C-alpha positions in Angstrom: 7.2 7.9 33.1 8.5 5.8 30.1 6.6 2.7 31.2 3.4 4.7 31.6 3.8 6.1 28.0 4.8 2.7 26.6 1.7 1.1 28.1 -0.5 3.7 26.4 1.4 3.6 23.1 1.2 -0.2 22.9 -2.4 -0.5 24.0 -3.8 -0.8 20.5 -2.0 -2.5 17.5 -2.5 0.4 15.0 -0.6 2.9 17.2 2.9 1.4 16.9 2.5 0.1 13.4 1.1 3.3 11.9 3.8 5.3 13.7 6.5 3.0 12.3 5.0 3.0 8.9 4.8 6.8 8.6 8.3 7.3 10.0 9.9 4.9 7.5 7.8 6.2 4.7 9.2 9.7 5.2 12.8 8.3 5.7 12.8 6.2 2.6 11.2 8.9 0.4 13.9 11.3 1.7 16.5 8.7 0.7 14.9 8.6 -2.7 15.1 12.4 -3.1 18.6 12.5 -1.8 19.7 9.8 -4.3 18.0 11.5 -7.3 19.4 14.8 -6.3 22.9 13.4 -6.1 23.1 14.4 -2.5 23.7 10.8 -1.6 25.3 8.2 -3.8 23.7 4.7 -3.3 25.2 1.6 -4.8 21.8 -0.2 -4.7 19.3 -0.1 -7.6 16.1 1.9 -7.4 14.3 -1.5 -7.2 15.9 -2.0 -3.8 15.7 1.4 -2.1 12.4 2.5 -3.5 10.2 -0.3 -4.9 11.3 -2.9 -2.3 11.0 -0.5 0.6 7.5 0.7 -0.4 6.1 -2.9 -0.8 7.9 -5.0 1.8 8.7 -2.4 4.5 6.3 0.5 4.5 2.8 -0.2 3.1 2.6 -3.6 4.9 3.2 -2.1 8.3 0.3 0.4 7.9 -2.1 -2.2 6.8 -0.9 -4.8 9.4 -1.7 -2.2 12.0 -5.3 -2.2 10.6 -5.5 -6.0 10.2 -4.4 -6.7 13.7 -7.4 -4.6 14.9 -10.1 -5.9 12.5 -9.0 -9.5 11.8 -10.2 -10.8 15.2 -13.4 -8.8 14.8 -14.1 -10.2 11.3 -13.7 -13.7 12.7 -15.3 -13.1 16.2 -12.1 -14.0 18.1 -10.4 -12.4 21.1 -8.1 -9.4 20.5 -4.5 -10.1 19.8 -2.4 -9.9 23.0 -0.3 -6.8 23.4 2.9 -8.8 24.0 2.3 -10.7 20.7 1.9 -7.7 18.4 4.5 -5.6 20.2 7.1 -8.3 19.7 6.3 -8.2 16.0 6.3 -4.4 15.9 9.8 -4.4 17.4 11.1 -6.9 14.9 9.6 -4.9 12.0 11.0 -1.7 13.4 14.5 -3.1 13.9 14.5 -4.7 10.4 13.2 -1.5 8.8 15.9 0.6 10.5 18.6 -1.9 9.5 17.5 -1.9 5.9 17.5 1.9 5.8 20.9 2.4 7.5 22.7 -0.3 5.5 21.4 1.0 2.2 23.2 4.3 3.1 26.4 2.9 4.8 27.0 -0.7 3.7 24.5 -2.2 1.4 26.3 -5.6 1.2 24.6 -6.6 4.5 21.2 -5.2 3.7 20.0 -8.7 2.9 20.5 -9.7 6.6 17.8 -7.2 7.6 15.6 -8.2 4.6 15.7 -11.8 6.0 14.6 -10.4 9.4 11.8 -8.5 7.7 10.7 -11.7 5.9 10.8 -13.6 9.3 8.6 -10.8 10.8 6.1 -11.2 7.9 6.1 -15.0 8.2 5.3 -14.7 11.9 2.5 -12.1 11.1 1.0 -14.5 8.5 1.1 -17.4 11.0 -0.7 -15.2 13.6 -3.4 -14.2 11.2 -3.8 -17.7 9.8 -4.2 -19.1 13.4 -7.0 -16.6 14.0 -8.7 -17.5 10.7 -8.4 -21.3 11.4 -9.8 -21.1 15.0 -12.8 -19.0 13.9 -16.2 -20.8 13.7 -17.6 -18.1 11.5 -19.1 -19.7 8.4 -18.3 -17.0 5.8 -14.6 -16.3 5.9 -14.1 -15.2 2.3 -12.5 -11.8 3.0 -10.0 -13.1 5.5 -9.2 -16.0 3.2 -8.2 -13.6 0.4 -6.1 -11.5 2.8 -4.2 -14.6 3.7 -3.8 -15.7 0.1 -2.4 -12.3 -0.8 -0.1 -12.3 2.3 1.2 -15.7 1.3 1.9 -14.4 -2.2 3.8 -11.6 -0.5 6.0 -14.1 1.4 6.9 -15.9 -1.8 7.7 -12.6 -3.6 9.7 -11.3 -0.7 11.7 -14.6 -0.6 12.3 -14.4 -4.4 13.6 -10.8 -4.1 16.0 -11.8 -1.3 17.3 -14.7 -3.5 17.8 -12.3 -6.4 20.5 -10.5 -4.3 22.7 -13.5 -5.0 23.5 -12.0 -8.4 23.1 -14.9 -10.8 22.3 -15.0 -14.5 18.6 -14.1 -14.1 18.8 -12.2 -10.8 17.4 -9.0 -12.4 14.5 -10.8 -14.0 13.7 -12.6 -10.6 13.9 -9.3 -8.7 11.5 -7.6 -11.2 9.1 -10.6 -11.0 9.2 -10.4 -7.2 8.5 -6.7 -7.2 5.6 -7.1 -9.7 4.2 -10.0 -7.6 4.7 -8.0 -4.4 2.9 -5.0 -5.8 -0.1 -6.6 -7.4 -0.7 -9.9 -5.7 0.5 -8.8 -2.2 -0.1 -5.2 -1.5 -2.8 -4.3 -4.0 -4.7 -7.5 -3.2 -4.6 -7.0 0.5 -5.7 -3.3 0.2 -8.4 -4.2 -2.3 -9.7 -7.0 -0.1 -9.9 -4.6 2.9 -11.4 -1.9 0.7 -14.3 -4.0 -0.7 -15.1 -5.1 2.9 -14.8 -1.9 4.8 -15.7 1.0 2.4 -19.3 -0.2 1.8 -19.6 -0.9 5.6 -18.4 2.7 6.4 -20.9 4.0 3.8 -23.9 2.4 5.5 -23.0 4.1 8.8 -23.1 7.5 7.2 -25.8 6.8 4.6 -28.4 4.5 6.3 -30.4 4.0 3.1 -27.4 2.7 1.2 -27.6 -1.0 0.3 -24.4 -3.0 -0.1 -24.4 -4.8 -3.5 -21.2 -6.7 -4.1 -20.5 -9.3 -6.7 -20.0 -12.8 -5.3 -16.8 -13.8 -7.2 -15.1 -10.3 -7.3 -12.0 -11.2 -5.3 -11.4 -14.5 -7.2 -11.7 -12.7 -10.6 -9.4 -9.8 -9.6 -6.8 -12.2 -8.2 -6.8 -14.4 -11.3 -6.3 -11.5 -13.7 -3.7 -9.8 -11.4 -1.8 -13.1 -11.5 -2.1 -13.1 -15.3 -0.9 -9.5 -15.4 2.2 -10.4 -13.3 3.1 -13.2 -15.7 2.6 -10.9 -18.8 4.8 -8.2 -17.3 7.6 -10.7 -17.2 7.7 -10.6 -21.0 8.4 -6.9 -21.0 6.0 -6.4 -23.9 3.4 -3.7 -23.2 1.2 -5.1 -26.0 0.6 -8.3 -24.0 -0.7 -6.4 -21.0 -4.0 -5.8 -22.8 -4.9 -9.4 -22.1 -5.1 -8.8 -18.4 -5.7 -5.0 -18.2 -9.0 -5.0 -20.3 -10.7 -7.6 -18.1 -9.4 -5.9 -14.9 -10.7 -2.5 -16.1 -14.1 -3.9 -17.0 -14.5 -6.0 -13.8 -13.5 -3.2 -11.4 -15.4 -0.4 -13.3 -18.6 -2.5 -13.5 -18.2 -3.3 -9.8 -17.9 0.3 -8.7 -20.9 1.2 -10.9 -22.8 -1.7 -9.2 -22.0 -0.4 -5.8 -23.6 3.0 -6.5 -21.5 4.8 -3.9 -23.4 7.9 -2.7 -20.5 10.3 -3.2 -22.5 13.5 -2.3 -24.4 11.9 0.6 -21.5 11.1 2.8 -19.0 13.3 4.7 -15.4 13.8 3.5 -14.0 11.1 5.8 -15.8 8.5 3.7 -15.8 10.4 0.4 -12.0 10.3 0.3 -12.2 6.5 0.4 -14.4 6.6 -2.7 -11.8 8.7 -4.5 -9.1 6.1 -3.7 -11.3 3.4 -5.3 -11.8 5.5 -8.4 -8.1 5.7 -9.1 -8.1 1.9 -9.7 -9.9 2.0 -13.1 -8.0 5.1 -14.0 -4.7 3.2 -13.5 -5.8 0.2 -15.6 -7.2 2.6 -18.3 -3.7 4.2 -18.5 -2.2 0.7 -18.8 -4.6 0.0 -21.7 -3.5 3.2 -23.4 0.1 2.3 -22.9 -0.5 -1.1 -24.6 -2.4 0.5 -27.5 0.3 3.1 -28.0 2.8 0.3 -28.2 1.1 -0.7 -31.4 0.8 2.8 -32.7 4.1 4.5 -31.6 6.4 2.5 -29.2 8.5 5.7 -28.7 5.7 7.2 -26.5 6.9 6.9 -22.9 4.5 6.0 -20.1 7.4 5.4 -17.6 5.8 4.2 -14.3 2.5 6.0 -14.7 0.4 2.9 -13.9 2.2 1.9 -10.8 2.2 5.4 -9.3 -1.4 6.0 -10.1 -2.2 3.0 -7.9 0.5 3.7 -5.3 -0.3 7.3 -4.8 -3.9 7.6 -6.0 -5.2 4.4 -4.4 -2.8 3.1 -1.7 -1.9 6.5 -0.2 -5.4 8.0 -0.5 -6.7 5.0 1.4 -3.8 5.1 3.8 -4.5 8.6 4.9 -8.3 8.0 4.7 -8.3 4.8 6.8 -5.5 6.1 9.0 -7.4 9.3 9.9 -10.6 7.5 10.6 -8.9 4.7 12.7 -6.8 7.2 14.7 -9.7 9.4 15.5 -12.1 6.6 16.2 -9.8 4.6 18.5 -8.6 7.7 20.4 -12.2 8.6 21.5 -12.3 11.6 19.1 -15.2 12.4 16.8 -14.7 10.7 13.4 -14.7 13.8 11.3 -12.5 15.2 8.5 -11.9 18.9 9.4 -10.5 21.4 7.0 -6.9 20.3 7.7 -7.7 16.6 6.9 -9.6 17.7 3.7 -6.6 19.7 2.7 -4.4 16.6 3.1 -6.8 14.5 1.1 -6.9 17.0 -1.8 -3.1 17.4 -1.7 -2.7 13.6 -2.2 -4.9 13.8 -5.3 -2.9 16.7 -6.7 0.4 14.9 -6.0 -1.0 11.9 -7.8 -1.9 13.9 -10.9 1.6 15.6 -10.8 3.3 12.2 -10.7 1.3 11.0 -13.7 2.3 14.2 -15.5 5.9 13.6 -14.5 5.8 10.2 -16.2 4.5 11.7 -19.5 6.9 14.7 -19.3 9.6 12.5 -20.8 7.7 12.8 -24.1 7.8 16.6 -24.1 11.4 17.3 -23.3 10.6 18.7 -19.8 12.9 18.4 -16.8 11.9 14.9 -15.6 14.3 14.8 -12.7 13.2 18.2 -11.4 9.5 17.1 -11.6 10.3 13.8 -10.0 12.0 15.4 -7.0 9.2 18.0 -6.7 6.6 15.3 -6.5 8.5 13.3 -4.0 9.3 16.4 -1.9 5.6 17.4 -1.9 4.7 13.9 -0.8 7.2 14.1 2.1 5.8 17.5 3.1 2.3 16.1 3.0 3.2 13.2 5.2 5.0 15.4 7.7 1.9 17.7 7.8 -0.5 14.7 8.3 1.9 13.3 11.0 2.0 16.6 12.9 -1.7 16.2 13.5 -2.5 12.5 13.7 0.8 10.7 14.6 1.0 12.9 17.6 -2.3 11.4 18.7 -0.8 7.9 18.3 2.3 8.8 20.2 0.2 10.0 23.1 -1.6 6.6 23.1 -4.9 5.9 24.8 
């Protein structure tokens, strides 16, 4: 019976990786709530048990599940063998579990499982690179940028592990690693997938829609994201304008150029548009933060920019892509029913609440209570989504 289930569960790459991603998303968010509620006392910094886990443990597993499906198709290559991606999945799962448990019980050995996670990511990079290299497809721009972003992720992950050695500049190195991992790794991978797949999905639902993307979009975005990462190292909000203004203009102009037919597509595609719209909102907030640094540096923005992207963009696309892929690859009709629409809307509300929480520090409100409320609502949302869609993954096809 187990072997029959395992064969179905492992039959498609997204099934194990999405399942692992959502499981550890819920676990690490629960760890965050437990820590901020003083239910659990952790001796690791929030950079480790929250930022690190989101970037290098959770989001990457979701989008690898997607990449292992589409990468060979982009490049007209054979599907990845089940044994290959399942060996990677088991390594990711074991490393994720090790990081989670050691953070709770004995954080001095967490680095061992972080190294295992890095090894899993190096192996994943090599696999994707080999597919890219073998392909005879002439235009490989999108897969090239996925690999560049992934390589940036390997560098940033390695730097974060090195920062565990606790030397003079270890905190600065860990912050640089997190910023690089967030913008050049996760954001860049998700954005590359977005600009490839969302216009394509749109044409399938709105046949009259014409894809109209700028030729050097990914190059420009990567260059200014790299500049932003460097500027963030100076810990001076005023300097961020140098990168944020161009990023806001480039991405806003691009979205206007795309002319996405918001009201002519079903909710399963519309939610992906919503995810994209959060990008210029995030960079606009970052511009405001820089301008306020000139006017009144006492105004606190906290982590509003990062959470606008992480919740509004990453998680909206995660549930949007996830719902679509799970339904499509299970033989179900690709349709967002009322339950799915409720989840999509809930993510937008949680995003707004998290932005409000960041600004609440300026108004003397109970920041910790709002933070725990936002995180708890996200956990509930993930559990609800899982009750419908992860069940489909666990059944397998």
